[in-house]
C-alpha positions in Angstrom: 102.3 107.6 107.3 104.5 105.1 105.5 106.4 103.9 108.4 105.7 100.2 107.6 106.1 100.7 103.9 109.5 102.4 104.5 110.6 99.5 106.6 110.2 97.2 103.8 112.8 99.2 101.8 115.2 99.1 104.7 114.6 95.2 105.1 115.2 94.7 101.2 118.5 96.8 101.4 119.5 94.6 104.4 118.8 91.4 102.9 120.1 92.1 99.2 121.6 95.6 99.0 120.7 98.3 96.6 119.7 95.7 93.9 116.9 94.3 96.1 115.7 97.9 96.9 115.5 98.8 93.2 113.6 95.5 92.5 111.2 96.4 95.3 110.7 99.9 93.7 109.9 98.4 90.4 107.6 95.8 91.7 105.7 98.2 93.8 105.9 101.1 91.4 106.9 103.1 94.5 110.4 104.7 95.4 111.3 104.9 99.0 110.5 108.6 99.2 107.0 107.9 97.9 106.5 105.0 100.3 107.4 107.1 103.3 104.5 109.6 102.2 102.1 106.9 101.3 99.6 105.5 103.8 100.2 102.1 105.5 96.9 100.8 104.6 96.1 97.2 103.8 96.3 97.4 100.1 99.8 99.1 100.1 101.1 96.5 102.6 99.6 93.6 100.6 101.5 95.0 97.5 104.8 95.4 99.5 104.4 91.8 101.0 103.8 90.2 97.6 106.8 92.1 96.2 109.0 91.1 99.1 108.2 87.3 98.4 109.3 87.8 94.9 112.5 89.3 95.9 113.4 86.8 98.4 
């Protein structure tokens, strides 16, 4: 559960540091800890993909 979602937080941190990670959390309304426990379903992945586009 949440392996793919958690990877988005790792990518955001690598690309933009803590600031990008915080923006991702705000846009997805999900903390890294919550993402780890959330299902990697199609809806959640779409939310994270859209948020990553806004951060980049």
